[in-house]
N, C-alpha and C positions, 0 to 999 in steps of 0.2 A: 342616469337611468332615463330611458325614453318614456314619455308620458303616454299612457294608454288612451287611445282615441275613444271618445264616448259617442257612439252612434245612436244611443237610445233617446237622445233629446227629441228627435223628431225624424222618424224614418221616411217621411215625405220630403225632408229638407232638400235633397238634390233636385227633385222635380220642381219644388217651389222656387229654387234658385234659377232653374232654366226658364220658368215662366216669368220670373222677375227680371231676367235679362232680355231686353227687347230684341236682341239679335239671335239668341241661341236657337229658338225654334225656327226662325226664318232660315238660318244656315242649315239646320237639319233637314227641313223640307226641301230646300234647293238641292242638297246633296242627294236626297232620296229620289227626287224627280229626274235628275240628270245622270245618275249612276256615278261611277268614279269621276271625280271632277278635280281640276287643278285649282290652286289658290287664285290665280289671276282670273280664271273663268268665274269663280264665285265672286270675287271682288267686282268684276264688271257687271254681274247680274244681280247684285244686291245694292240698289241705290242708297246713297247716304251713309253707308258703313265705312269707317276708316280702316286702313290696313292694320293698324294697331289693334283695334277692337276685333276685327275679323280673326287676327292671329290668336288673340286671347280666347275667343269663343272656340276656335278649332282646338286649341290646346286643352281647354276644359272638357269639351265633348270627347276628345281622344282619351284623356285621363280617366274619365268616367266610363269608358268602354262603349260609348254610343256610336262613335265613328272610329274608323281606322285610318292611319296615315301610312302610305307606302312611298318610300323614296326609291327612285330609279336612278342608277348611276350613269345616266346619259350626260352628254355635254351639250348645253348646260344641264345640271341636275334637274330632275322633274319630280314633283311630289303630287300624289293624288290622294284624295279623301273619298271614302265610301262608308256607307252605313253598315255597321256590324250586324250579325245575327241578333245579338242582344238589343241593339238599337232598333231593329225591325219590329221588336215586340212593343215598342213605344209608339210607332207610327199610327196604328189604328186609333189610339187615344188622341193623338194630335189631330188626325183627320176628323174625329168626332167634334173636337173643339172648333176646328175650322168650319165644319158644317153648321154648327150652332151659330157661329158668328155670321155666316152667310144668310142663314134663315132668319136671323133677328136683326140684321143690319138696319133695315128701315125703322124698326121700333127703337133701336138705340139712337139713331140720328134724330128721330122725333123727340125722344126724351131729352136729348142734349139741347135741342132747339128751345124747349120749354124753360131751360135754365139760363138762356142767354138773352 
């Protein structure tokens, strides 16, 4: 008998998981900025991410319905990722976080200097 999934533990868990993954929001922002984008374009435009990690992040965001994956039967096959309508509802919140970070960057850097 399949175990019933218990989603009541924390309804914010998926968002907290994305925030905790250093690449998830970067990938989402890159896809939203560039429209439908291919894996290799993402890989080239996100410094320091490995192919394995990028693949894992894309799979998770696709599973959660934040982005969609479309496979084209070209030769060679081509795959494009884009933000879903559901994912677009998340973007204003991410933009607010990015704006907060930009507005408070100097203060954060000053605070860090005090501790080094």
